[in-house]
Z-matrix of the N, CA and C atoms (Angstrom, degrees):
N
C 1 1.448
C 2 1.525 1 109.37
N 3 1.278 2 116.10 1 146.74
C 4 1.460 3 121.67 2 178.83
C 5 1.520 4 111.81 3 -64.93
N 6 1.338 5 117.79 4 -27.25
C 7 1.464 6 121.02 5 -176.64
C 8 1.518 7 112.82 6 -65.33
N 9 1.333 8 118.11 7 -23.88
C 10 1.451 9 121.55 8 -179.84
C 11 1.509 10 114.11 9 89.64
N 12 1.328 11 118.30 10 -2.95
C 13 1.460 12 121.54 11 179.57
C 14 1.519 13 109.72 12 -94.13
N 15 1.320 14 116.28 13 132.38
C 16 1.463 15 121.37 14 178.82
C 17 1.520 16 109.29 15 -81.83
N 18 1.321 17 116.08 16 141.48
C 19 1.460 18 121.26 17 176.21
C 20 1.525 19 108.11 18 -152.43
N 21 1.316 20 116.12 19 145.47
C 22 1.465 21 121.18 20 176.68
C 23 1.521 22 108.06 21 -106.89
N 24 1.319 23 116.72 22 146.00
C 25 1.457 24 121.19 23 -179.99
C 26 1.521 25 109.93 24 -131.14
N 27 1.335 26 114.95 25 160.63
C 28 1.457 27 120.87 26 174.50
C 29 1.516 28 107.97 27 -126.51
N 30 1.321 29 115.77 28 179.16
C 31 1.460 30 119.24 29 178.66
C 32 1.526 31 112.54 30 -80.01
N 33 1.323 32 118.08 31 -1.86
C 34 1.452 33 121.74 32 177.27
C 35 1.514 34 113.95 33 77.13
N 36 1.321 35 117.76 34 11.77
C 37 1.463 36 119.90 35 -176.56
C 38 1.525 37 112.40 36 -72.86
N 39 1.313 38 117.99 37 -20.60
C 40 1.461 39 121.23 38 177.91
C 41 1.522 40 108.91 39 -129.33
N 42 1.321 41 115.66 40 134.76
C 43 1.460 42 120.17 41 179.75
C 44 1.525 43 109.71 42 -68.13
N 45 1.318 44 116.47 43 141.33
C 46 1.457 45 121.66 44 -179.28
C 47 1.523 46 110.58 45 -73.60
N 48 1.310 47 115.76 46 144.75
C 49 1.458 48 121.04 47 174.33
C 50 1.521 49 110.63 48 -105.28
N 51 1.335 50 117.02 49 11.97
C 52 1.461 51 121.21 50 -175.89
C 53 1.519 52 112.83 51 -68.23
N 54 1.311 53 118.72 52 -23.58
C 55 1.455 54 120.78 53 179.35
C 56 1.516 55 114.16 54 80.36
N 57 1.310 56 118.21 55 17.18
C 58 1.466 57 120.75 56 177.99
C 59 1.523 58 107.96 57 -71.53
N 60 1.347 59 116.03 58 125.45
C 61 1.461 60 120.41 59 -177.83
C 62 1.527 61 113.15 60 -109.55
N 63 1.339 62 117.51 61 -10.19
C 64 1.456 63 121.31 62 -179.57
C 65 1.518 64 107.75 63 -155.99
N 66 1.333 65 116.92 64 141.03
C 67 1.468 66 123.09 65 -176.50
C 68 1.527 67 108.01 66 -123.23
N 69 1.318 68 117.14 67 128.98
C 70 1.466 69 120.00 68 -179.64
C 71 1.528 70 109.59 69 -130.65
N 72 1.328 71 115.11 70 122.57
C 73 1.455 72 121.80 71 174.16
C 74 1.514 73 108.09 72 -103.80
N 75 1.323 74 116.93 73 123.90
C 76 1.455 75 120.82 74 172.17
C 77 1.520 76 106.79 75 -102.26
N 78 1.318 77 116.34 76 131.05
C 79 1.461 78 120.84 77 -176.30
C 80 1.524 79 110.07 78 -152.25
N 81 1.304 80 115.94 79 157.70
C 82 1.466 81 121.56 80 177.60
C 83 1.530 82 111.87 81 -87.40
N 84 1.325 83 117.41 82 -6.32
C 85 1.460 84 121.12 83 179.34
C 86 1.537 85 109.67 84 -138.29
N 87 1.333 86 116.57 85 73.14
C 88 1.471 87 119.66 86 -175.04
C 89 1.524 88 114.08 87 -64.33
N 90 1.321 89 118.42 88 -31.59
C 91 1.467 90 120.18 89 -179.88
C 92 1.532 91 111.08 90 -65.33
N 93 1.329 92 116.70 91 -43.87
C 94 1.459 93 120.18 92 178.47
C 95 1.521 94 110.87 93 -67.83
N 96 1.341 95 116.79 94 -40.33
C 97 1.465 96 119.88 95 177.72
C 98 1.527 97 110.34 96 -60.64
N 99 1.324 98 117.50 97 -44.95
C 100 1.467 99 120.93 98 179.29
C 101 1.523 100 110.68 99 -61.45
N 102 1.315 101 116.70 100 -43.54
C 103 1.466 102 120.82 101 179.09
C 104 1.532 103 110.54 102 -61.66
N 105 1.332 104 116.99 103 -44.14
C 106 1.470 105 121.13 104 -179.15
C 107 1.520 106 112.13 105 -64.50
N 108 1.324 107 117.52 106 -47.83
C 109 1.463 108 120.26 107 -178.41
C 110 1.522 109 111.39 108 -67.25
N 111 1.299 110 116.73 109 -35.00
C 112 1.464 111 120.41 110 176.48
C 113 1.526 112 110.29 111 -64.39
N 114 1.335 113 116.96 112 -45.02
C 115 1.465 114 121.15 113 -179.52
C 116 1.532 115 111.88 114 -68.19
N 117 1.329 116 117.23 115 -40.52
C 118 1.464 117 121.18 116 -177.23
C 119 1.527 118 113.40 117 -75.03
N 120 1.331 119 116.80 118 -42.86
C 121 1.461 120 120.30 119 -169.42
C 122 1.526 121 113.84 120 -122.57
N 123 1.319 122 117.22 121 2.92
C 124 1.459 123 122.05 122 179.76
C 125 1.531 124 112.61 123 63.36
N 126 1.339 125 116.28 124 31.18
C 127 1.458 126 119.06 125 175.96
C 128 1.515 127 108.37 126 -67.00
N 129 1.316 128 115.92 127 150.71
C 130 1.465 129 120.26 128 175.02
C 131 1.522 130 108.12 129 -111.55
N 132 1.300 131 115.70 130 154.97
C 133 1.460 132 120.34 131 -176.29
C 134 1.511 133 109.49 132 -117.06
N 135 1.328 134 114.34 133 132.01
C 136 1.449 135 121.99 134 -174.86
C 137 1.520 136 108.62 135 -103.98
N 138 1.303 137 118.18 136 -126.34
C 139 1.460 138 119.81 137 -174.05
C 140 1.527 139 113.49 138 -72.49
N 141 1.327 140 114.42 139 150.84
C 142 1.454 141 122.80 140 174.88
C 143 1.521 142 105.97 141 -114.97
N 144 1.325 143 116.87 142 118.02
C 145 1.453 144 122.14 143 -174.96
C 146 1.523 145 109.44 144 -107.69
N 147 1.324 146 117.07 145 127.98
C 148 1.466 147 122.25 146 176.14
C 149 1.518 148 107.79 147 -95.64
N 150 1.334 149 116.77 148 113.60
C 151 1.457 150 121.53 149 179.95
C 152 1.528 151 111.96 150 -104.28
N 153 1.313 152 116.32 151 30.20
C 154 1.462 153 120.73 152 175.96
C 155 1.508 154 112.20 153 62.08
N 156 1.338 155 115.73 154 -115.71
C 157 1.459 156 121.50 155 -177.90
C 158 1.533 157 112.15 156 -61.27
N 159 1.324 158 117.13 157 -27.17
C 160 1.467 159 120.73 158 179.22
C 161 1.528 160 111.72 159 -86.04
N 162 1.331 161 117.03 160 3.72
C 163 1.462 162 124.40 161 173.52
C 164 1.529 163 112.60 162 69.72
N 165 1.323 164 114.95 163 -165.08
C 166 1.463 165 121.47 164 -175.22
C 167 1.530 166 111.73 165 -86.76
N 168 1.327 167 114.52 166 146.75
C 169 1.462 168 122.17 167 176.57
C 170 1.525 169 107.10 168 -129.27
N 171 1.319 170 115.89 169 115.71
C 172 1.464 171 122.22 170 -178.82
C 173 1.525 172 109.08 171 -99.54
N 174 1.322 173 116.61 172 114.95
C 175 1.461 174 121.11 173 179.55
C 176 1.522 175 110.07 174 -78.81
N 177 1.345 176 115.33 175 147.15
C 178 1.461 177 119.69 176 178.20
C 179 1.519 178 110.67 177 -135.49
N 180 1.322 179 114.40 178 158.48
C 181 1.466 180 122.89 179 173.53
C 182 1.515 181 107.17 180 -125.73
N 183 1.319 182 116.71 181 150.13
C 184 1.457 183 120.20 182 -179.60
C 185 1.519 184 112.53 183 -69.90
N 186 1.331 185 117.22 184 -18.65
C 187 1.462 186 120.77 185 178.22
C 188 1.514 187 110.64 186 -150.01
N 189 1.318 188 116.87 187 155.74
C 190 1.460 189 121.78 188 179.87
C 191 1.528 190 109.93 189 -58.89
N 192 1.324 191 116.05 190 134.00
C 193 1.451 192 121.72 191 178.05
C 194 1.519 193 114.75 192 81.67
N 195 1.326 194 118.05 193 -4.45
C 196 1.459 195 121.55 194 179.18
C 197 1.522 196 110.23 195 -84.82
N 198 1.330 197 115.97 196 163.47
C 199 1.464 198 121.54 197 174.59
C 200 1.521 199 109.27 198 -66.54
N 201 1.320 200 115.78 199 156.91
C 202 1.461 201 120.22 200 176.85
C 203 1.521 202 110.21 201 -60.17
N 204 1.328 203 115.63 202 140.71
C 205 1.464 204 122.33 203 178.92
C 206 1.521 205 111.19 204 -108.97
N 207 1.330 206 116.05 205 -16.58
C 208 1.451 207 119.92 206 -177.82
C 209 1.505 208 111.15 207 176.15
N 210 1.322 209 114.62 208 -163.56
C 211 1.461 210 119.12 209 -179.97
C 212 1.512 211 110.84 210 -150.29
N 213 1.318 212 113.90 211 160.30
C 214 1.463 213 122.02 212 174.61
C 215 1.525 214 106.22 213 -111.29
N 216 1.327 215 116.37 214 121.96
C 217 1.460 216 122.21 215 -177.44
C 218 1.518 217 110.98 216 -100.27
N 219 1.301 218 115.83 217 138.08
C 220 1.462 219 122.52 218 175.69
C 221 1.520 220 108.18 219 -89.24
N 222 1.339 221 117.06 220 114.37
C 223 1.464 222 120.22 221 -179.69
C 224 1.524 223 112.35 222 -110.92
N 225 1.316 224 116.71 223 12.91
C 226 1.469 225 120.00 224 176.54
C 227 1.527 226 108.54 225 -56.47
N 228 1.313 227 116.46 226 132.69
C 229 1.459 228 120.75 227 178.27
C 230 1.517 229 113.77 228 81.50
N 231 1.335 230 117.63 229 8.21
C 232 1.467 231 120.43 230 176.97
C 233 1.520 232 108.14 231 -111.96
N 234 1.342 233 116.77 232 87.73
C 235 1.459 234 120.27 233 -176.33
C 236 1.528 235 111.07 234 -57.44
N 237 1.307 236 115.59 235 142.84
C 238 1.452 237 121.38 236 177.82
C 239 1.517 238 113.74 237 88.29
N 240 1.328 239 117.93 238 -9.89
C 241 1.462 240 120.32 239 176.99
C 242 1.519 241 107.06 240 -99.79
N 243 1.317 242 116.68 241 116.11
C 244 1.456 243 121.31 242 -177.59
C 245 1.530 244 110.06 243 -96.51
N 246 1.304 245 116.73 244 161.99
C 247 1.454 246 122.20 245 177.45
C 248 1.526 247 109.30 246 -70.32
N 249 1.339 248 116.12 247 128.50
C 250 1.463 249 120.56 248 179.90
C 251 1.530 250 110.52 249 -168.89
N 252 1.304 251 115.63 250 162.86
C 253 1.459 252 122.97 251 169.63
C 254 1.512 253 107.36 252 -94.43
N 255 1.335 254 116.53 253 138.50
C 256 1.462 255 122.47 254 174.35
C 257 1.528 256 106.68 255 -124.34
N 258 1.318 257 116.37 256 123.31
C 259 1.461 258 121.61 257 -177.85
C 260 1.519 259 109.22 258 -105.80
N 261 1.327 260 115.84 259 134.67
C 262 1.461 261 122.55 260 -178.47
C 263 1.530 262 109.84 261 -105.39
N 264 1.334 263 115.27 262 134.41
C 265 1.453 264 123.46 263 177.95
C 266 1.524 265 108.61 264 -112.18
N 267 1.302 266 116.29 265 151.54
C 268 1.456 267 122.27 266 -179.74
C 269 1.527 268 110.35 267 -87.93
N 270 1.332 269 116.26 268 135.67
C 271 1.466 270 122.44 269 175.94
C 272 1.526 271 108.78 270 -131.94
N 273 1.340 272 117.84 271 150.21
C 274 1.469 273 120.28 272 -178.37
C 275 1.529 274 113.49 273 -61.31
N 276 1.339 275 117.44 274 -37.20
C 277 1.473 276 121.46 275 -179.21
C 278 1.517 277 109.86 276 -139.48
N 279 1.313 278 116.08 277 115.61
C 280 1.463 279 121.13 278 179.23
C 281 1.532 280 110.73 279 -65.02
N 282 1.327 281 117.27 280 -41.54
C 283 1.465 282 120.34 281 -178.32
C 284 1.530 283 111.81 282 -63.87
N 285 1.319 284 117.74 283 -42.44
C 286 1.465 285 121.40 284 177.61
C 287 1.531 286 110.02 285 -63.34
N 288 1.327 287 116.31 286 -44.07
C 289 1.472 288 120.19 287 -179.58
C 290 1.525 289 111.28 288 -63.28
N 291 1.334 290 117.58 289 -41.33
C 292 1.471 291 121.45 290 179.02
C 293 1.524 292 109.93 291 -63.14
N 294 1.340 293 117.48 292 -47.23
C 295 1.467 294 120.41 293 179.10
C 296 1.524 295 111.21 294 -60.23
N 297 1.331 296 116.09 295 -42.51
C 298 1.473 297 120.92 296 -179.26
C 299 1.525 298 110.53 297 -64.34
N 300 1.344 299 116.64 298 -43.76
C 301 1.464 300 120.24 299 -178.47
C 302 1.528 301 110.56 300 -64.73
N 303 1.328 302 116.83 301 -44.74
C 304 1.475 303 119.57 302 179.05
C 305 1.522 304 111.48 303 -61.29
N 306 1.327 305 117.12 304 -40.63
C 307 1.469 306 120.45 305 -178.73
C 308 1.523 307 112.04 306 -67.19
N 309 1.342 308 116.76 307 -19.14
C 310 1.466 309 120.89 308 -178.90
C 311 1.530 310 112.85 309 -105.54
N 312 1.330 311 116.83 310 15.00
C 313 1.450 312 120.53 311 172.94
C 314 1.514 313 116.50 312 91.06
N 315 1.316 314 118.26 313 9.43
C 316 1.461 315 120.63 314 177.61
C 317 1.523 316 111.26 315 -78.74
N 318 1.307 317 116.23 316 153.39
C 319 1.467 318 122.15 317 176.60
C 320 1.524 319 106.86 318 -99.00
N 321 1.332 320 116.21 319 115.32
C 322 1.462 321 121.91 320 -172.36
C 323 1.522 322 111.02 321 -110.87
N 324 1.320 323 115.80 322 134.41
C 325 1.466 324 122.41 323 169.60
C 326 1.521 325 105.69 324 -110.54
N 327 1.314 326 116.12 325 109.87
C 328 1.451 327 119.49 326 178.53
C 329 1.508 328 111.59 327 119.11
N 330 1.313 329 114.04 328 -170.65
C 331 1.456 330 127.99 329 8.87
C 332 1.522 331 112.38 330 -64.22
N 333 1.319 332 113.98 331 145.13
C 334 1.458 333 122.73 332 178.04
C 335 1.523 334 107.00 333 -114.56
N 336 1.323 335 116.33 334 134.18
C 337 1.458 336 119.71 335 175.14
C 338 1.523 337 108.50 336 -97.46
N 339 1.331 338 115.56 337 121.33
C 340 1.462 339 121.93 338 179.09
C 341 1.523 340 109.66 339 -78.01
N 342 1.329 341 118.54 340 164.81
C 343 1.469 342 120.92 341 -177.23
C 344 1.535 343 114.31 342 -55.10
N 345 1.325 344 118.43 343 -26.19
C 346 1.465 345 120.37 344 -179.92
C 347 1.532 346 112.49 345 -92.01
N 348 1.343 347 117.72 346 8.53
C 349 1.456 348 121.47 347 176.96
C 350 1.523 349 114.93 348 91.89
N 351 1.318 350 118.00 349 -8.17
C 352 1.466 351 121.65 350 177.82
C 353 1.526 352 108.87 351 -68.64
N 354 1.324 353 116.07 352 136.31
C 355 1.463 354 121.45 353 177.65
C 356 1.521 355 109.77 354 -106.92
N 357 1.340 356 116.55 355 132.35
C 358 1.458 357 123.02 356 178.43
C 359 1.527 358 108.50 357 -135.77
N 360 1.309 359 115.44 358 162.88
C 361 1.463 360 121.22 359 172.05
C 362 1.525 361 107.05 360 -140.11
N 363 1.314 362 115.10 361 144.67
C 364 1.470 363 121.19 362 176.87
C 365 1.516 364 107.27 363 -126.90
N 366 1.329 365 116.00 364 149.47
C 367 1.449 366 118.72 365 -179.36
C 368 1.497 367 114.00 366 -163.52
N 369 1.318 368 111.93 367 168.79
C 370 1.455 369 121.96 368 168.60
C 371 1.517 370 105.34 369 -108.07
N 372 1.323 371 116.73 370 129.64
C 373 1.458 372 118.45 371 176.38
C 374 1.529 373 108.84 372 -75.77
N 375 1.327 374 116.74 373 -179.87
C 376 1.470 375 121.03 374 -175.77
C 377 1.523 376 112.70 375 -60.85
N 378 1.340 377 118.09 376 -21.24
C 379 1.466 378 121.84 377 177.65
C 380 1.525 379 112.07 378 -92.86
N 381 1.340 380 118.37 379 -3.60
C 382 1.462 381 122.19 380 177.73
C 383 1.518 382 115.60 381 95.13
N 384 1.336 383 117.86 382 6.06
C 385 1.470 384 120.32 383 178.44
C 386 1.526 385 109.56 384 -80.26
N 387 1.340 386 116.60 385 131.42
C 388 1.460 387 121.76 386 -178.19
C 389 1.527 388 110.70 387 -95.86
N 390 1.324 389 116.18 388 139.40
C 391 1.457 390 122.44 389 175.55
C 392 1.517 391 108.66 390 -162.62
N 393 1.312 392 116.69 391 172.32
C 394 1.451 393 121.63 392 179.19
C 395 1.518 394 110.76 393 -127.53
N 396 1.325 395 115.48 394 159.48
C 397 1.461 396 121.64 395 176.90
C 398 1.520 397 109.96 396 -131.52
N 399 1.322 398 114.61 397 151.55
C 400 1.460 399 121.94 398 179.66
C 401 1.528 400 106.72 399 -153.35
N 402 1.326 401 117.16 400 149.31
C 403 1.463 402 120.62 401 176.63
C 404 1.528 403 109.56 402 -77.20
N 405 1.348 404 118.06 403 152.94
C 406 1.472 405 121.55 404 -174.74
C 407 1.522 406 114.79 405 -53.49
N 408 1.330 407 118.11 406 -44.96
C 409 1.465 408 119.53 407 -178.58
C 410 1.534 409 111.69 408 -66.57
N 411 1.321 410 116.87 409 -33.27
C 412 1.465 411 120.05 410 177.13
C 413 1.540 412 110.60 411 -73.65
N 414 1.325 413 117.60 412 -33.70
C 415 1.475 414 120.42 413 175.97
C 416 1.523 415 109.43 414 -61.65
N 417 1.325 416 116.65 415 -40.87
C 418 1.474 417 120.29 416 178.12
C 419 1.524 418 110.52 417 -65.55
N 420 1.328 419 117.66 418 -37.36
C 421 1.464 420 120.77 419 178.05
C 422 1.532 421 111.27 420 -67.43
N 423 1.335 422 117.46 421 -36.92
C 424 1.459 423 120.37 422 176.53
C 425 1.528 424 110.15 423 -58.24
N 426 1.306 425 116.28 424 -46.05
C 427 1.460 426 121.28 425 -176.92
C 428 1.529 427 112.14 426 -69.66
N 429 1.322 428 116.96 427 -32.82
C 430 1.459 429 118.73 428 -174.99
C 431 1.512 430 113.88 429 -83.92
N 432 1.319 431 118.22 430 -38.11
C 433 1.458 432 119.34 431 -177.95
C 434 1.507 433 114.39 432 -122.81
N 435 1.297 434 118.44 433 -8.17
C 436 1.460 435 120.29 434 -175.91
C 437 1.501 436 110.75 435 84.66
N 438 1.341 437 115.84 436 171.79
C 439 1.463 438 121.13 437 -178.18
C 440 1.500 439 110.55 438 -107.89
């Protein structure tokens, strides 16, 4: 992919049990990434949100008419932010998960409250793997209105 982020795909014949509730691609060329994913997988693109200093976020759905599944973030001009996919998992309590991760040596960013009130946290675990967490009701809000 032109975006520079690695991702694995399947034929979709079996539903994933991974529990990923939100998908975020950070890239320096979101327009090209959107064009590529649309051409390759027939993704559709919903709202485009301008977050000022945090740049544009283009929401996408895996199929036309479906709820948003994630977003593509524009990180051009944000030094230190590399191109990557960040997958968000649902947890019963974001605050408990953040406290637990910090106590076990993880590097936590957040919780962060997005403009629509959704709270998320992103981190590297003690082994350096990056992922995000969100509470179930906020995951549903991400899909219904975007972040």
